[in-house]
N, C-alpha and C positions, 0 to 999 in steps of 0.2 A: 328596409321599412322601421321605425323605432314606436309605432304604436300597433299592435299586436291585437286590434278589437276584431272580433266575428262580423264578417258581412251580413248580421242578422241586425244589427243597431245603426239604426236611425239619424243618419247626419251627426256620426259620430267624430265628426274631426280627423282621418286616419290622415297622418303625417305625409303618406303616399297619393294623395289626392285622390282617395279612391271612393269618394261618395260620388256616383256618377261619372258619367265618362263614355265618348261614343266609343268605346271598342265592348260595351258590354249587350248581351243576348236582343234579338231582335225576334219574333214572332205570330203568325197567326195573322197574313196580308189579306188584306181588301186591295183594291186597284179598280179605281172607276174612270170612265172614260166622258168628257162635258160633251153633248148633242149638239150643244149650240159653239163647238170650238173643238175638234179632234184632238188638235196639240196638244191641251191642256187633259192630263191625267193627275188623279190624287187617289193618294193611296193611304193605308192604314196599318198599324201592329202594336202588337206589345213590345211596348218603349222599355225596357229594363235600366236607362241611362241615370234616371234622374236620383236616385238616394242606394243605400248600402242593403234596403231592402232586397225579401225575395224575390218581388214580383215588380209591378211598374205599373205607368200611364200607355194612355191610348196615342199612339205617334201618328200622325198627322205629316204628310210630306205633299210637295206640289210638281209636277212637271208643266214646263210649256213648251217641249217640244220632243213629244210622246213619249218620253219615258229616257228621253238620252240624260240626261241633267237633274239634279232632283235638291230643292229646297226643303228643306228638316224643320218640324218643328211640333208642338203638342198640342190636343186638346184642352183647350184653357179648363180650369178648373182645380187644377193639380195642387198639391199641400202644400207650395212654394209658392206659387201665383199672388203674385202682389198686384196686378192689374188690377184694374176696375171691374173689368168686365168677366175676368176669372172669380175674384171674387165675389161678385153676384150671382154666380152658378150654384145649383142646390148641390152639384156635388162638392164644391169648396166646403173644407171642413170636417167634416165626416167621411170622408172617406179618401182612404188612403189608397188604394189602386183603381185602376179603370184598364177592362180588358176585352178579350172577343170582340176585335173592332170587327164594323160591317157599317155598307153605305151605299148611295144612289143617288142617280142626278134626276132631273125633274126635266122636261121637254124644254125649259128654259133658262137651265143653265144653273139651277140653284140647289145646292148641296145639300144633303141629310147624311151625316156619320151619326154612330151609335156602339152600343157595347155596354159592357155591365159595370157597375163601380162600389166597391165594399173596402170593407173597413178591415184591417188584418190586425189592429192595435187595440180597439175596444171591440161593442157592439157592431157583427159583423154587416146589416144594412144592403144586403145584398139586392142591388138596384138595377131594373132595366134606363138608360136613358137613350135620348136624339139628341142632337146637336143641330141645328139649323145654321147654314152659312147661304148669304145673300150672293146672285149673280153681280157683282161688280168688282172691276178689277181694285186693287189697292195701290194707292203710292209705293208700300214696298214690294213691291210687286207680287202678292198673292192675286190669285183667279175670284177668290170669294172673299165675301164679309160676313167675321162672324156673328152672329143674331144673338142665339138664344141656345138653353140649352132644360129640357122638358123630361123629370123622371115620367117615365111611361108605365112601369111596373117596381112597384115596392114590396122590399124585401120587410121581414120584422126583425128587429135589432135583438140580437142572441149570440153567444158566442161559442165561436167555434162549428159556425156553418150547420146549426141543429135548430133553427129556424126556417120562417120561409123565406130562400134563396134563388129570388130568379137569375137564371143563367142561359146560356149558348143561345142569343137572340140574332134574329135575321130581319131583315128589312128587304125592302124592294116600294118602287116608285111608280104608278099609273102614267103611261107613256103611252097613250092609243089615241090622244086626240076624242077620244068620246065625253060621257060625260062625266066619267070619274078622274079623268086627264086631274093631274097633278096629288090627287091623295095618293099618304104617303101609310104602306103598311108597316107592322112590327109583331113579328113573332116571336114566342121564347119559350123555354121549361119553366116551370116551375118544381123545387122540388122541396118536400116539407118533412123530408129527415125521414120519413117514416115508409119510402119505395114508393109511395101514392105519385110519380109525376104526373105533371099536366102538360096539355099545350095551350098558353095562352095568346091574345092575339089583341091587337087594339091599332086602330085606326087615325087619322088626323086627316081633316079637309081647309085645314086652314094654314097650310105651308107650315106643320110644327109647331105650329103658336099652343094647341091644345090639342087632346086625346082621350079619344072614347076613354070609358072603363074597359079596364082589360075583360075580356071573354072568354070560357073556357073552353076550348073546340073540343077535347077527347076528355072520357070520362075511365076512372079506375077498369071497367068492364072491359076495354082492349089492352088492358095489360100496361105496365109500366112505360114508356114514352118520353123521348125527348131527340133534340134535333134535330128541329125544325128547317123551313126553308117555304119562300115567297115566287110563287109563279104566278103572271097575270097576263092571258089569252088575249087576241085581237079585241073580240067582244066585249073587254072589262072583267069575263069572272076571273075570280082569286080562289087560287087552290095554293092550301100547306100542307107541306109534307115532313113527315115525320119516319123516325125507325120507333122498333116497337121492341118490347122484352119477353123473350118466351122462356120457353124453357131450359135454362143456362146450363145446365150438365152438359148439354147439346149446342150449346151456342145458337138453338133455333129462333130467331128472332125473326123481325119483318118489317115491312113497308107499307105504312097507309099513309092518306090523305084524307082531305076536308075540304066542299068547294062552298066557294060564295058566287050568287048570281047580280047580290046589289050591292056590289062595291064594299065588301067586307061589311054589312050591316050584322047581317044575318048570315050561318052558314049551315049546309048540313049538315047530318049524320057523319061523326068519322068512320072509314072503312077502309079494312085491310087492301094494299094491292096483292101481292106476294110474300110467303115465307121464302128465307136464304137461309144459307148457313153463312154466318158474319166470319169474318175475317179477325178476328181476334188474340192477337198475341199475350200468352200469359201463363204464370208459373206459380202452383200454388194457387193464394188466392191473391195474386198481386200480378196486375197489369203494364205494368211497367218494373224495370229490375235493374239494380247496380253494383254497388259494393256499401259496405258498412250495415247500416238499418234496413237499406233496400236492398240486402242480399237475396238472391232465391237460391234454393237446390241444383238446378241447375249450372251456374255459374255465367249465363248468358246476361252478357247487357242490351237491353233494348228500351226504346220511348212505347208511349201508350199509343195504339192505331185505333181511336176511338170511329165506330159508322157514323157517317156525317152525311146522309145521302142530301144531292140537292136537285132542284127543281128549277126548269125555265120554262117559257113559252115565247116565243115572237111577236112581241106585239103588233110589230108591223104588219100581220096576218099573212105576209106572203109565203109560211110554213105553217102550215095548220098543225096542231097537236099541243098537247105537252111532255115534256120529253126531263125523266129522271136517273140521273147516273148514281152509282154506288159500286161500291167493291166488293164482291164475298167470294167463299171458297169455290175455282174453277171445281166443275161435275169430271170425278175421276179422278182428282188429284189428291186425295184424301189418304191419308195413310196412316198406321200405327206409330205414336212417339217414342223415340229410342231415349229418350230421357223424359223428365219432371215440365219441359217447356209442353206446352201445347199452343195453336191456335186454330183449329178447328173442332172443337169442342172436348169433352175430356179423354184423354190419352191417345188426340188426332191431331195428325197434322195435314195441312192442304197449300197450295199456290195461290193467292188473292189475283184476283183480274177484275177489272174495271168493265164494268156492261153497263148498259143507255134500255130503257124502255119505256115508250112510247104510248101515249092514248088518243084516238084522234074523237073518240066520243063523249068528252067531259067526265072522262075519269072511269065512266060502266067497266070500260075495260082495257088489259094494258097487256101490251105485245108481249113476247116472250125475247130474256134477256140477250142483246148483241155485244159482244165484245169490242172494246174499241181499240184495243191496238195487242189483240193478244200475241204470247212470246212465251216458248218454250220455259224460260227462265225468268225467276224475279215475283219478286212484289209488288205489286201495285196499288198505290195507297192516297187517299186523298183525292179525290178527283172536284172539279168542279165544271159546271157547263152552262153557257150562255145562248143565244139564239134571237138573230136578227138579220132582216130583211132575205129571208129565205136560207139563212145556213145556220149553220149548225155548230159549235166549238166546243173543246173539250180541252182541260190541262190534266195533269197528274204527274205521281212520281213513283218512281220504283227502282230497282238494283238487279236490273238483270247486266249490268255489266261486272257485279262482282264477280268474282273470281272464284270466290268460296263459297258462290251463291247453292243451299240445299233448303228443300222442303222442312228439313229436321231443324232449321237454325232460324234465329231471327237475324233477319237482318243488319250486314255487318259484320257478323258473327262467324268464325271459326274455330278449330282444334288448334293448336300448334304441335311440335312434336313429340312431349310428355303426355297428350291427352287433353290439353286444358284451354276453356274457352279463351279468346283474345280475339281482338278485332284483325277485322281483312285487310285493312290497310283504308285508306282515304277516296280509292275508287269504287265508288260503292253508289252512291242513288246521284241520278238524274231527274229532270224532269222534262216530260214529253208533251205534245200536241198532237189531234187530230180532229178534223172536221167532215163535216156532211153535208149535204141536200135534200137529207130525208129522213136520217136520223135510223137507218137499215145497212147503210153500205158506206164504211168509211176510207178516208184518206189514210195512205200511208202515213207510221207516227214520224213526227217529227221532235227531233232532240233539240229543246231550245235553250237548255240551259250550258254554256260555253266550258263549265269545268264541274265534276263529279267530287261529291262533298262523303264524309262520312255522319250519317245523321245519326252515330248514338255515341258522341262525345258528352262524358258526363260534367255536366256546366252548372246543373240544379243540384235543389235539396246539398248545398254544404258542397258540390262539387261531387257529389256522391250517383247521383240519375241523370239521365239524358234525356230531355224533351225538346220536342218538334213542334212544337204547335198542333192544332186539331183539322189547319184544314188550306186549303190554296185557294187562288181566284183568277177568273181571268171574265175580262169585258169586251163585246163588239160595238164600234160604232161605225157610221158612217166617215169617211174620208174629206167628203165635202159636204155639208150641212144644207147647201143649196141644190145639190145633187141626188137624188137618193137613190142614183144606179153608180154613185160612184163606189170604185172598192173600199170594201169593209176593213177597219182597224181593227187589231184584236189584242190587247195588252195583257197579259199572263204576269203574275207574282207568287213567288212561293219563300217561303225558309228555306236560308240555306249554310252550311258547316262549313265553307272552302277556305271562310277566313280563317277560322278557329286555329288558335296555336297552339299543338299538342305540347303535354308535358308527363309530369311523374308523379304522383301524391307519395308526398314519406310518410302519411299515414301504413298505406298497404306497402310499400316494398318493405317498411320495418317488421309488420305483422309479418310479411309470409316469405322472408328471407330473402329481399332482392328481387322476386317476381312483379314484372312489367305487362296487363295485359294490352295496352296498346290504347284504351278506352280514355284517359285520365288527360287532363288540361295543363297548361299550364299555369303554374301556381307558386306561390311564395310562404311558406311555414314555419314556425322556428316550435322544435321541438323542446320540449319543459322541463323534460329529464331524460335525455339520452340513455339508454341501459346501458351498464356495467360492461367492459371488452368481455368477449366472447359470450356472452348471455344471448340464449336463442328465444323470442318469444315465439314462435310458430302455431299453426292455427291460422287455415284462409280466413283476410280479416279480420282475425279477432282483438287486433288493437288493446293487447292486455295492459301494454305501456304505458306511462304515463301520460296524454294527452301532448294533441301542436294546439297552436295557434292557428286562427281563422286566416284565412288567403288575405293577404295582403300585397299583393298585387294585379287585383281584378283588372288594370284598363291595360295589361300588358299582354292580351292577344287570347287569353284560354277562356275568352266570353266571348269571341269576337262572333257571335251567332249573325248574321245579316239576312236581309230580304232582298232577293237577288228578281228581277222582272226582264221581261223580253215582250217585242212588238212585232205583230206579223199583219204582211197585209195578205187578204183574201179575195182573190178575182171578183 
């Protein structure tokens, strides 16, 4: 490379074509099936391929063969968009990034996708948006026609995310065939910078053309909240669920909900479903750890695992009730931590399992948690759930195959012969699926990923820290829209690092006298002032020597985090 410009410079004209590329990161997928044509699957994700910025835009892709092949694109309004539609988008011009992708179809095949959009280089403007696509095949092969984008919840212009910032949205559409059929519902978390987060909600009754004034669903008295999701019962009742933050020292949080009986016009009082012991990997004050500025006392490397409870209901009415999935510490697995790392509260570690609870009486009472795929080994995380035509399906990821699994360590970590924290290899994390017809008994788990991967590669924060997104996705639909009794198609998607090319970070090998921990990715850097012969800098991750350039080969595989998916037929 002839231009050592760092990767945080927008469109810096790197001689090595480092301004985006197909081998950049992708994470946080959604994947939804067109109910009018189940061979059409649409997916979205955080796409980092556009620029050298540390984040990216919302990717958009479609498949016309039930997920066997894909055509990729992005949602209009991105900074480099020169199309008339894109330049008319309210996202264009003052938003540099868009993420947290969400999506849903209505019964007529109209598609609604959304997320958050903000500005990393100026005033933040953290907004929630929804884009509408009409149900019309296009000459270029697209199964839908982009119509418009609307801002649903506005943030306030501020620096460094200190003002009102809208985050973690979710979206659902009424497909019940009832009086509210076609309503589009959106929820999100509003962060004010003072810890008093609240869940907000808006609805559209005109196919995403206009949205109601956002209404607050939670109050500060319920504790800080975030991570909402939406379910719609067959009678049109709307449920919004979320997680609460309680005693942070003990990681005692909870699951909450609120219900509407009038199509989202008004909601009852938010209530707590149950308290849980959250699985929350952390070290010191950090929820993710790596190298350099992200180094933690335990020396472990791990991505964040936020609690994102997901909820569903069978809009056909064949499976009664509301079903919520989440992961928490398995009772009886908690033990004192042997290091500064913790996952079950202060000084404690424990095993994370995925559970499902249900309510058959409009949320008044909830069942005891039922483990979906209990296993003696592995931490389970990022579950999602969907229900349709009497079937319930869950997807999640876990590291039960990790040869070095220990409740004492984060996913993908082990010790070498010298007692140093290192990668446990590439055969670590897989994706799994299970289904049920009652929410209490579950099929044997099915591994849906064809290859394992290491989720802890350090490909973010200047190649110093891992990030695996915050969620996965699953959707169900009839294989024959004209036959309600036809088998169901399940399509699920997840973040996957199998294509990442591992490598060596020369900043670390110089600072640590050649030690390689196995979490680094392929990268190209120039030492601007190599040490004199015989000079040993010493010190873990000290980097006391002169600096290196940024990574000048970002498209050679070190950042090749991708979205993978799989389809299954249910009887």
